[in-house]
VEXBA-192971 format. One record per atom (N, C-alpha, C): residue in one letter; atom name; x negated, y, z negated. Coordinates in pm, whole numbers, plus 50000, padded with zeros to 5 digits. Atoms other than C-alpha are relative to their C-alpha. Layout:
BEGIN
a CA X Y Z
...
***
This chain:
BEGIN
m N 49908 49888 49997
m CA 13897 53479 89472
m C 49966 50093 50114
e N 50015 49911 49887
e CA 13942 53699 89774
e C 49940 50145 49960
k N 50060 49873 50043
k CA 13726 54007 89778
k C 50080 50121 50047
g N 49920 49893 49966
g CA 13894 54335 89784
g C 49921 50113 50074
i N 50058 49887 49927
i CA 13820 54668 89954
i C 49915 50085 49899
f N 50056 49909 50098
f CA 13731 54852 89632
f C 49933 49924 49890
i N 50062 50060 50119
i CA 13500 54774 89340
i C 50098 50001 49882
s N 49922 50004 50121
s CA 13646 54691 89004
s C 49941 50095 49895
p N 50049 49905 50103
p CA 13611 54971 88739
p C 49988 49929 49869
f N 50014 50082 50126
f CA 13626 54698 88476
f C 49865 49923 49995
v N 50128 50065 50005
v CA 13291 54558 88572
v C 49898 50117 49972
d N 50102 49894 50061
d CA 12997 54750 88400
d C 49941 50078 50115
r N 50067 49931 49897
r CA 12818 54836 88719
r C 50094 50076 50083
g N 49896 49932 49922
g CA 13131 54934 88900
g C 50038 50129 49922
f N 49963 49890 50081
f CA 13225 55167 88609
f C 49900 50104 50014
k N 50104 49893 49997
k CA 12890 55340 88619
k C 49980 50068 50145
i N 50011 49947 49867
i CA 12902 55384 88995
i C 50101 50101 50018
l N 49886 49909 49995
l CA 13236 55564 88963
l C 49974 50114 49915
f N 50001 49887 50103
f CA 13152 55779 88656
f C 49869 50031 49939
g N 50124 49979 50067
g CA 12792 55749 88561
g C 49876 50058 50077
q N 50110 49952 49918
q CA 12605 55918 88833
q C 50023 50156 50033
e N 49983 49865 49969
e CA 12537 56279 88935
e C 50098 50029 50112
n N 49901 49978 49883
n CA 12725 56236 89256
n C 50140 49953 49968
s N 49872 50046 50044
s CA 13025 56100 89067
s C 50044 50085 49871
k N 49979 49937 50125
k CA 13015 56344 88773
k C 50140 50084 50001
e N 49864 49927 49989
e CA 13321 56545 88896
e C 50114 49912 49972
l N 49897 50103 50036
l CA 13521 56233 88861
l C 50022 49989 49846
l N 49997 50020 50140
l CA 13431 56187 88506
l C 50060 50121 49922
i N 49949 49866 50057
i CA 13498 56556 88422
i C 50149 50005 50011
d N 49851 49999 49982
d CA 13847 56527 88574
d C 50076 49907 49926
l N 49930 50103 50077
l CA 13940 56211 88395
l C 49999 50047 49854
l N 50009 49954 50136
l CA 13823 56355 88063
l C 50094 50116 49981
n N 49910 49886 50009
n CA 14010 56681 88130
n C 50144 49957 49990
d N 49861 50044 50004
d CA 14329 56483 88193
d C 50027 49927 49878
l N 49970 50062 50137
l CA 14281 56293 87868
l C 50013 50100 49892
l N 49996 49887 50102
l CA 14240 56617 87673
l C 50079 50114 50063
e N 49931 49885 49943
e CA 14491 56820 87876
e C 50075 50074 49895
g N 49936 49921 50095
g CA 14619 57121 87699
g C 49920 50025 49878
e N 50087 49996 50120
e CA 14338 57092 87446
e C 49873 50077 50026
r N 50120 49938 49957
r CA 14016 57185 87619
r C 49971 49969 50143
h N 50035 50026 49854
h CA 13862 57217 87971
h C 49858 49988 50020
i N 50148 50018 49976
i CA 13528 57072 88055
i C 49969 50049 50143
e N 50038 49951 49871
e CA 13358 57265 88327
e C 49876 49925 50059
d N 50115 50075 49956
d CA 13030 57060 88353
d C 49962 49904 49888
l N 50045 50092 50081
l CA 12867 56769 88197
l C 49846 49969 50034
e N 50133 50040 49976
e CA 12503 56662 88143
e C 49984 49857 49933
y N 50025 50140 50050
y CA 12419 56292 88126
y C 49883 49996 49911
m N 50101 50021 50099
m CA 12215 56185 87825
m C 49947 49860 49997
n N 50050 50129 50018
n CA 12005 55890 87734
n C 50109 49920 49924
n N 49895 50080 50051
n CA 12256 55613 87674
n C 49960 49907 49879
e N 50055 50091 50099
e CA 12038 55448 87395
e C 49960 50083 49883
l N 50043 49937 50115
l CA 12011 55560 87033
l C 49917 49894 49925
p N 50086 50095 50077
p CA 11718 55384 86850
p C 50046 49983 49862
p N 49956 50026 50143
p CA 11772 55223 86517
p C 49945 50107 49897
e N 50037 49908 50100
e CA 11752 55448 86209
e C 49896 49942 49906
t N 50096 50080 50090
t CA 11552 55189 86018
t C 49927 49899 50079
a N 50075 50109 49940
a CA 11295 54920 86107
a C 50088 49882 50033
d N 49919 50118 49974
d CA 11559 54654 86075
d C 50140 50039 50046
g N 49870 49954 49962
g CA 11855 54867 86201
g C 50031 49955 50147
r N 49945 50035 49866
r CA 12066 54828 86519
r C 49981 50116 50091
t N 50003 49909 49894
t CA 12011 54996 86851
t C 50146 50032 50048
a N 49874 49969 49953
a CA 12320 55176 86970
a C 49994 50033 50151
l N 50009 49986 49863
l CA 12378 55143 87345
l C 50138 50031 50061
f N 49870 49950 49943
f CA 12661 55328 87524
f C 50004 49977 50145
d N 49981 50002 49848
d CA 12802 55292 87871
d C 49954 50133 50058
l N 50035 49871 49952
l CA 12787 55662 87919
l C 49997 50100 49877
r N 50008 49890 50098
r CA 12666 55950 87687
r C 49973 50121 50060
c N 50023 49866 49938
c CA 12691 56306 87792
c C 50051 50112 49917
k N 49960 49878 50073
k CA 12752 56656 87669
k C 50036 50111 50097
d N 49957 49882 49917
d CA 12930 56971 87792
d C 49919 50120 49965
k N 50078 49880 50014
k CA 12796 57326 87799
k C 50005 50050 49867
d N 49993 49948 50134
d CA 12912 57386 87443
d C 49923 49898 49903
g N 50074 50094 50079
g CA 12712 57081 87321
g C 50078 49876 49944
s N 49910 50107 50048
s CA 13007 56855 87245
s C 49956 49877 50075
i N 50058 50124 49947
i CA 12903 56490 87294
i C 50125 49913 50033
f N 49905 50093 49959
f CA 13116 56239 87485
f C 49944 49865 50020
l N 50036 50136 49975
l CA 13075 55866 87453
l C 50105 49925 50072
v N 49899 50060 49912
v CA 13257 55686 87724
v C 49970 49841 50022
e N 50025 50140 50001
e CA 13295 55307 87717
e C 50109 49923 50070
m N 49894 50089 49937
m CA 13474 55041 87929
m C 49969 49860 49934
q N 50015 50127 50071
q CA 13527 54721 87722
q C 50093 49891 50047
n N 49924 50115 49952
n CA 13637 54384 87864
n C 50025 49895 49916
c N 50000 50109 50098
c CA 13560 54145 87589
c C 50091 50036 49881
n N 49913 49986 50112
n CA 13835 54109 87332
n C 49918 50007 49872
q N 50081 49990 50124
q CA 13686 54238 87006
q C 50093 50042 49886
p N 49907 49968 50118
p CA 13889 54228 86678
p C 49953 50137 49924
y N 50046 49890 50072
y CA 13677 54516 86540
y C 49967 50120 50084
i N 50025 49896 49897
i CA 13686 54751 86846
i C 50014 50141 49944
y N 49970 49865 50062
y CA 13820 55047 86641
y C 49878 50040 49908
e N 50114 49973 50089
e CA 13550 55003 86379
e C 49866 50023 50078
r N 50107 49978 49921
r CA 13292 54967 86645
r C 49987 50137 50058
g N 49999 49867 49948
g CA 13401 55288 86800
g C 49957 50107 49911
l N 50034 49905 50104
l CA 13383 55468 86476
l C 49846 49997 49965
y N 50143 50023 50035
y CA 13028 55325 86412
y C 49927 50085 50105
y N 50070 49936 49889
y CA 12918 55460 86756
y C 50008 50156 49982
i N 49988 49856 50014
i CA 13056 55810 86682
i C 49911 50044 49876
c N 50085 49967 50119
c CA 12892 55810 86333
c C 49861 50008 50033
r N 50138 49995 49957
r CA 12562 55727 86490
r C 49962 50117 50084
a N 50018 49876 49920
a CA 12597 56007 86739
a C 49996 50126 49915
i N 50003 49890 50087
i CA 12669 56247 86450
i C 49874 49996 49916
a N 50123 50011 50077
a CA 12388 56120 86236
a C 49879 50036 50084
g N 50120 49976 49906
g CA 12152 56159 86536
g C 49982 50157 50022
q N 50018 49857 49991
q CA 12212 56540 86506
q C 49924 50061 49886
d N 50072 49950 50124
d CA 12033 56554 86177
d C 49870 50077 50025
r N 50116 49919 49977
r CA 11757 56815 86148
r C 49922 50009 49864
i N 50093 49988 50105
i CA 11460 56835 85909
i C 49988 50144 49946
g N 50018 49868 50046
g CA 11432 57141 85686
g C 50121 50060 49919
d N 49904 49950 50095
d CA 11627 57345 85430
d C 50100 50087 50080
r N 49920 49904 49922
r CA 11770 57586 85695
r C 50127 49931 50073
w N 49892 50063 49931
w CA 11989 57319 85855
w C 50129 49994 49913
k N 49878 49982 50081
k CA 12349 57380 85742
k C 50114 49910 50060
f N 49906 50089 49938
f CA 12525 57079 85899
f C 50076 50056 50113
d N 49932 49942 49877
d CA 12596 57264 86220
d C 49996 49898 50103
i N 49992 50115 49904
i CA 12686 56953 86406
i C 50105 50043 50105
v N 49910 49975 49892
v CA 12878 56939 86731
v C 50103 49888 50004
p N 49903 50104 49991
p CA 13191 56744 86796
p C 49956 49876 50087
v N 50027 50116 49922
v CA 13168 56386 86919
v C 50126 49930 50030
y N 49875 50061 49944
y CA 13440 56235 87130
y C 49966 49852 50045
g N 50020 50139 49958
g CA 13460 55854 87165
g C 50121 49956 50079
i N 49903 50027 49904
i CA 13656 55755 87479
i C 49983 49849 50034
f N 50010 50150 49981
f CA 13720 55374 87488
f C 50114 49947 50079
f N 49908 50062 49913
f CA 13887 55215 87777
f C 49995 49848 49979
l N 49997 50139 50037
l CA 14001 54865 87679
l C 50078 49915 50101
n N 49931 50082 49911
n CA 14087 54595 87926
n C 50059 49878 49930
f N 49937 50101 50084
f CA 14256 54398 87658
f C 50093 50063 49894
k N 49910 49941 50100
k CA 14523 54451 87388
k C 49922 49990 49874
s N 50073 50003 50138
s CA 14357 54549 87058
s C 50079 49938 49890
g N 49909 50049 50105
g CA 14651 54431 86855
g C 50029 50093 49882
k N 49985 49899 50096
k CA 14637 54751 86659
k C 50096 50111 50035
s N 49921 49885 49946
s CA 14857 54966 86868
s C 50093 49947 50110
d N 49911 50043 49890
d CA 15161 54913 87094
d C 50012 50121 50109
k N 50004 49884 49909
k CA 15073 55242 87290
k C 49886 49989 50102
v N 50098 49993 49901
v CA 14873 55292 87606
v C 49882 50087 49939
k N 50102 49904 50046
k CA 14684 55591 87444
k C 50022 50013 49845
t N 49998 49976 50144
t CA 14590 55591 87079
t C 49899 50105 49970
d N 50086 49880 50015
d CA 14447 55929 86970
d C 49974 50023 49844
i N 50032 50006 50138
i CA 14264 55924 86633
i C 49924 50132 49960
i N 50063 49875 50049
i CA 14163 56249 86437
i C 49977 49989 49855
l N 50013 49988 50139
l CA 14052 56334 86091
l C 50103 50104 49942
a N 49877 49913 50051
a CA 14368 56471 85916
a C 50028 49963 49860
d N 49947 50018 50135
d CA 14523 56512 85577
d C 50110 49897 50002
k N 49909 50099 49999
k CA 14719 56210 85491
k C 50143 50041 49973
e N 49869 49959 50036
e CA 15012 56398 85343
e C 50067 50096 50104
t N 49943 49898 49909
t CA 15050 56690 85582
t C 49974 49969 50149
g N 50025 50023 49861
g CA 14908 56543 85902
g C 49905 50105 50062
k N 50082 49881 49945
k CA 14702 56870 85942
k C 49855 49954 50024
p N 50152 50030 49972
p CA 14354 56815 86109
p C 49916 50076 49900
v N 50099 49952 50087
v CA 14072 56871 85869
v C 49862 50028 50050
s N 50128 49980 49937
s CA 13780 56853 86105
s C 50022 49958 50147
k N 49998 50030 49859
k CA 13732 56848 86482
k C 49873 49928 50051
m N 50131 50068 49975
m CA 13393 56673 86464
m C 50011 49859 50048
i N 49980 50137 49959
i CA 13529 56317 86515
i C 50124 49984 50072
r N 49884 50032 49924
r CA 13762 56199 86779
r C 49987 49867 50072
e N 50000 50138 49924
e CA 13858 55852 86904
e C 50120 50000 50086
i N 49887 50023 49917
i CA 14069 55795 87201
i C 49986 49861 50065
f N 50008 50135 49945
f CA 14151 55436 87301
f C 50109 49994 50105
i N 49902 50027 49890
i CA 14326 55352 87634
i C 49999 49843 50028
e N 49976 50149 49986
e CA 14471 54996 87659
e C 50067 49972 50132
f N 49945 50013 49860
f CA 14516 54914 88023
f C 50111 49886 50009
p N 49888 50096 49987
p CA 14731 54591 87959
p C 50132 50063 49956
l N 49868 49935 50052
l CA 14992 54827 87790
l C 50055 50103 50107
f N 49960 49909 49896
f CA 15003 55050 88099
f C 50079 49926 50113
n N 49922 50072 49911
n CA 15290 54907 88307
n C 50092 50080 50095
k N 49928 49913 49913
k CA 15419 55194 88507
k C 49977 49960 50143
t N 50017 50018 49859
t CA 15492 55140 88872
t C 49946 50125 50064
e N 50048 49889 49921
e CA 15365 55380 89139
e C 50109 50116 49983
n N 49904 49900 50007
n CA 15702 55559 89136
n C 50027 50058 49871
e N 49971 49951 50136
e CA 15713 55589 88760
e C 49891 50091 49944
c N 50119 49911 50045
c CA 15372 55774 88736
c C 50038 50141 50014
e N 49955 49859 49996
e CA 15436 56140 88659
e C 49887 50094 49966
t N 50107 49906 50048
t CA 15124 56294 88502
t C 49868 49969 50068
p N 50130 50019 49943
p CA 14765 56325 88619
p C 49924 49880 49948
l N 50058 50125 50072
l CA 14661 56068 88356
l C 50058 49871 50051
d N 49932 50112 49945
d CA 14921 55834 88490
d C 49925 49959 50133
y N 50063 50025 49867
y CA 14763 55867 88841
y C 49868 49929 49993
w N 50136 50054 50019
w CA 14418 55790 88709
w C 50017 49849 49949
l N 49982 50129 50061
l CA 14538 55484 88501
l C 50052 49898 50100
y N 49934 50088 49895
y CA 14741 55339 88790
y C 49890 49957 50096
n N 50099 50040 49895
n CA 14458 55353 89039
n C 49892 49925 49946
l N 50107 50073 50070
l CA 14193 55225 88792
l C 50045 49861 49979
k N 49963 50137 50035
k CA 14405 54933 88678
k C 50021 49917 50124
h N 49965 50079 49884
h CA 14506 54830 89031
h C 49890 50011 50111
m N 50094 49967 49902
m CA 14195 54942 89215
m C 49952 49883 50088
e N 50046 50110 49939
e CA 14059 54608 89298
e C 50094 49932 50102
k N 49910 50069 49924
k CA 14375 54498 89466
k C 50065 50093 50111
l N 49942 49907 49905
l CA 14464 54818 89660
l C 49936 50005 50137
e N 50059 49982 49876
e CA 14407 54877 90022
e C 49965 50150 50020
s N 50030 49853 49989
s CA 14410 55259 89982
s C 50050 50054 49862
l N 49970 49935 50137
l CA 14412 55465 89650
l C 50123 50079 50020
e N 49873 49922 49995
e CA 14745 55622 89570
e C 49975 50143 49942
f N 49995 49873 50062
f CA 14824 55986 89469
f C 49895 50096 50058
k N 50094 49905 49951
k CA 14569 56152 89692
k C 50052 50132 50037
g N 49928 49873 49975
g CA 14828 56408 89781
g C 50008 50075 49873
q N 49989 49935 50130
q CA 14860 56495 89411
q C 49863 50036 49947
k N 50127 49974 50059
k CA 14490 56478 89332
k C 49899 49982 50129
a N 50093 50007 49886
a CA 14252 56570 89627
a C 49870 49931 49962
l N 50122 50067 50040
l CA 13957 56443 89419
l C 50006 49847 50012
f N 49987 50146 49976
f CA 14090 56086 89461
f C 49945 49960 50135
q N 50064 50039 49874
q CA 13951 56105 89823
q C 49857 49964 49974
r N 50144 50030 50032
r CA 13603 56122 89666
r C 50004 49862 49916
l N 49992 50124 50076
l CA 13703 55833 89420
l C 50007 49889 50099
e N 49979 50112 49901
e CA 13810 55621 89719
e C 49873 49969 50072
e N 50134 50016 49928
e CA 13482 55693 89900
e C 49895 49927 49914
l N 50098 50056 50085
l CA 13265 55595 89605
l C 50036 49850 49971
a N 49951 50126 50049
a CA 13487 55291 89520
a C 49992 49888 50123
r N 49995 50089 49890
r CA 13465 55134 89869
r C 49867 49911 49999
i N 50109 50091 50009
i CA 13236 54824 89851
i C 49910 50020 50118
v N 50094 49991 49879
v CA 13101 54881 90209
v C 49919 50123 49988
n N 50082 49889 50012
n CA 12960 55214 90100
n C 49892 49986 49900
m N 50106 50029 50094
m CA 12735 55056 89847
m C 49868 49962 50063
n N 50132 50047 49949
n CA 12359 55017 89916
n C 49974 49857 49945
k N 50031 50130 50036
k CA 12195 54679 89885
k C 49976 49984 49850
k N 50035 50013 50137
k CA 12059 54735 89533
k C 50135 50004 49910
e N 49875 49983 50077
e CA 12405 54854 89411
e C 50091 49881 50020
r N 49917 50114 49963
r CA 12582 54566 89585
r C 49951 49876 49923
d N 50055 50106 50062
d CA 12344 54307 89438
d C 50036 50007 49845
e N 49966 49983 50143
e CA 12392 54441 89089
e C 50145 49998 49965
y N 49861 49995 50024
y CA 12756 54492 89120
y C 50049 49845 50006
e N 49966 50138 49984
e CA 12797 54122 89245
e C 49968 49915 49879
a N 50041 50063 50120
a CA 12598 53992 88948
a C 50090 50021 49888
c N 49907 49966 50114
c CA 12817 54181 88700
c C 50132 49945 50021
l N 49870 50051 49962
l CA 13135 54080 88885
l C 50012 49854 49961
k N 49989 50141 50033
k CA 13047 53718 88850
k C 50008 49977 49846
v N 49990 50019 50144
v CA 12983 53743 88482
v C 50138 50037 49943
y N 49869 49949 50050
y CA 13305 53949 88429
y C 50106 49891 50038
r N 49897 50096 49970
r CA 13513 53682 88611
r C 49981 49876 49930
d N 50022 50122 50077
d CA 13347 53396 88450
d C 50056 50018 49853
n N 49961 49979 50138
n CA 13410 53553 88110
n C 50150 50004 49987
y N 49852 49989 49993
y CA 13775 53635 88204
y C 50061 49859 50009
n N 49951 50138 49979
n CA 13842 53279 88325
n C 49980 49911 49875
t N 50035 50083 50121
t CA 13668 53118 88027
t C 50091 50043 49885
w N 49912 49952 50107
w CA 13865 53338 87780
w C 50148 49964 50010
n N 49861 50039 49984
n CA 14203 53259 87944
n C 50017 49844 49980
y N 49998 50143 50026
y CA 14116 52886 87940
y C 49997 49967 49859
m N 50014 50029 50148
m CA 14010 52894 87578
m C 50135 50035 49923
k N 49865 49959 50065
k CA 14338 53070 87481
k C 50101 49889 50024
e N 49903 50100 49962
e CA 14552 52829 87676
e C 49976 49859 49924
q N 50030 50125 50059
q CA 14368 52517 87544
q C 50016 50013 49847
a N 49983 49986 50143
a CA 14362 52645 87182
a C 50136 49998 49954
l N 49848 49993 50036
l CA 14733 52725 87176
l C 50068 49867 50015
k N 49945 50131 49970
k CA 14805 52385 87330
k C 49968 49907 49888
e N 50052 50090 50100
e CA 14583 52188 87099
e C 50047 50035 49855
g N 49954 49948 50138
g CA 14679 52393 86793
g C 50146 49950 49974
k N 49854 50022 50022
k CA 15051 52349 86851
k C 50022 49846 49984
e N 49982 50146 50005
e CA 15016 51965 86915
e C 49959 49944 49856
e N 50048 50049 50127
e CA 14816 51917 86597
e C 50079 50057 49886
g N 49915 49936 50106
g CA 15035 52162 86394
g C 50137 49915 49999
l N 49875 50077 50004
l CA 15352 51957 86500
l C 49976 49865 49939
e N 50024 50139 50061
e CA 15190 51634 86390
e C 49998 50013 49851
i N 50022 49983 50144
i CA 15100 51773 86044
i C 50118 50056 49931
g N 49887 49928 50068
g CA 15385 52014 85971
g C 50130 49925 50006
k N 49866 50052 49998
k CA 15733 51913 85886
k C 50105 50110 50017
a N 49900 49880 49986
a CA 15912 52248 85846
a C 49955 50077 50116
e N 50028 49913 49878
e CA 15941 52472 86153
e C 49910 50107 49963
g N 50093 49885 50039
g CA 15774 52766 85969
g C 49859 49945 49985
l N 50135 50053 50025
l CA 15484 52552 85866
l C 49941 49957 50135
e N 50050 50040 49869
e CA 15453 52409 86217
e C 49939 50121 50075
i N 50045 49874 49926
i CA 15425 52758 86371
i C 49874 50062 49942
g N 50112 49940 50071
g CA 15198 52890 86101
g C 49866 49921 50023
r N 50119 50084 49984
r CA 14957 52591 86130
r C 49950 50012 50144
a N 50034 49993 49869
a CA 14967 52611 86509
a C 49922 50130 50028
e N 50071 49874 49975
e CA 14868 52976 86505
e C 49863 50006 49935
g N 50125 50005 50071
g CA 14601 52920 86248
g C 49894 49911 50074
l N 50092 50088 49924
l CA 14443 52626 86442
l C 49957 50061 50131
a N 50035 49935 49881
a CA 14467 52816 86761
a C 49890 50110 49981
k N 50105 49895 50032
k CA 14278 53116 86608
k C 49865 49936 49974
g N 50127 50070 50034
g CA 14008 52877 86473
g C 49935 49944 50124
r N 50064 50063 49885
r CA 13957 52712 86803
r C 49955 50118 50105
i N 50042 49889 49923
i CA 13939 53049 86985
i C 49874 50058 49962
e N 50112 49944 50070
e CA 13684 53177 86737
e C 49885 49913 50033
g N 50119 50094 49980
g CA 13471 52859 86785
g C 49958 49998 50148
r N 50045 49991 49863
r CA 13485 52869 87158
r C 49931 50125 50038
t N 50065 49870 49976
t CA 13403 53237 87154
t C 49855 49990 49961
e N 50142 50019 50052
e CA 13090 53148 86955
e C 49923 49926 50105
g N 50065 50075 49899
g CA 13009 52884 87212
g C 49974 50084 50115
r N 50028 49923 49885
r CA 13047 53129 87488
r C 49887 50107 49976
n N 50115 49910 50031
n CA 12807 53370 87316
n C 49869 49937 50003
i N 50127 50081 50000
i CA 12546 53098 87283
i C 49957 49987 50149
e N 50023 50017 49858
e CA 12581 53043 87663
e C 49946 50141 50057
r N 50051 49883 49946
r CA 12531 53413 87730
r C 49854 50029 49952
l N 50129 49983 50048
l CA 12219 53416 87511
l C 49907 49911 50079
s N 50081 50092 49911
s CA 12092 53116 87715
s C 49969 50068 50136
h N 50024 49927 49876
h CA 12144 53309 88040
h C 49905 50116 49987
a N 50091 49889 50029
a CA 11970 53613 87887
a C 49857 49956 49989
r N 50139 50059 50023
r CA 11667 53401 87783
r C 49937 49966 50143
k N 50043 50038 49865
k CA 11639 53280 88150
k C 49965 50117 50080
m N 50022 49879 49914
m CA 11665 53623 88299
m C 49870 50074 49950
l N 50131 49942 50056
l CA 11389 53743 88051
l C 49879 49926 50063
d N 50107 50081 49955
d CA 11170 53452 88169
d C 49965 50037 50146
k N 50010 49963 49857
k CA 11226 53566 88524
k C 49947 50147 50026
g N 50048 49865 49996
g CA 11115 53926 88443
g C 50104 50104 50025
y N 49893 49897 49981
y CA 11455 54097 88464
y C 49979 50109 49895
p N 49999 49899 50094
p CA 11455 54436 88297
p C 50107 49985 49896
i N 49913 50015 50104
i CA 11621 54447 87959
i C 50141 50064 50031
e N 49887 49929 49979
e CA 11864 54715 88074
e C 50100 49922 50095
d N 49917 50077 49911
d CA 11985 54494 88365
d C 50061 49885 49927
i N 49942 50117 50076
i CA 12032 54194 88127
i C 50114 50052 49915
v N 49877 49944 50075
v CA 12249 54416 87900
v C 50120 50026 50077
e N 49886 49965 49916
e CA 12472 54526 88184
e C 50056 49867 50048
i N 49942 50117 49936
i CA 12513 54169 88329
i C 50052 49912 49894
t N 49953 50094 50100
t CA 12553 53968 88007
t C 50099 50065 49900
g N 49915 49947 50109
g CA 12720 54218 87774
g C 49942 49996 49861
l N 50070 50007 50130
l CA 12470 54151 87497
l C 49942 50128 49973
t N 50070 49882 50038
t CA 12312 54420 87299
t C 49844 49991 50019
i N 50140 50001 49981
i CA 11948 54524 87330
i C 49930 49922 49880
d N 50057 50073 50107
d CA 11878 54390 86982
d C 50016 49856 50012
e N 49978 50143 49979
e CA 12025 54055 87070
e C 49898 49944 50097
i N 50091 50050 49901
i CA 11813 54025 87376
i C 49849 50005 49955
k N 50135 50001 50052
k CA 11499 54144 87201
k C 49971 49894 49895
g N 50013 50100 50096
g CA 11554 53882 86934
g C 49983 49855 50060
l N 50009 50130 49938
l CA 11536 53599 87184
l C 49857 49948 49998
***
């Protein structure tokens, strides 16, 4: 594949270069403000440790792409997800609950004075649970729709559902989503006239401006991302083809044929996904043997810390 001028924000290392450093913090602030336009205005952010240790000896470690807080103490969990996960909404809720539970204090004087936790999840796949680009989830009364708490907030952005052309983009969030979705293919970022901050985004996103360490880490992550993407597409195509052929042989009625084809396709996708996960574990084991830091293995393979430590 031909190399572009800009890094891909869908690659873990690329996303963190654009939004996870002190010198790029203003970009993250602007993006979050556009997501929450008319609701709140973030003036500053402080990056936090992106790892929450397990609550019990056999519990899970929670590892976020980015975890930060504003001057009021509100916590923002920001994730870029590439791997199609059927339980992504539940995973997001689990992460938010972990961040809330982490505010627990010992003693009788603590009165549950917790701060809000915002989960911002950028998805480079269709979740299958929404037909909207932006799904905004709050705690609300079922009958009236009235919010009952501001402590939990989930926002999901599904890039495959964002299909606006350059001329159709109207809002600041549109400008962000258009540039992020097409960044790897653009020769120059759009909407710099509408958003002066995009000049800084363009500077950070240029591959030639990366130092050697950043470039090596980015290239390693990019290879994994492209391998996973190509493998997933191949699995889907093969599963649908094989499932349809087998379903047509077995089924007689058209409805049965379609249902069987879809069922077989799903089974094959799940099986190949499991095979792919075994391959990722094998790569991680080799990287451990060569002395790679666990944090780097997490970034490159997409595995969790617990999965890697269990090897």
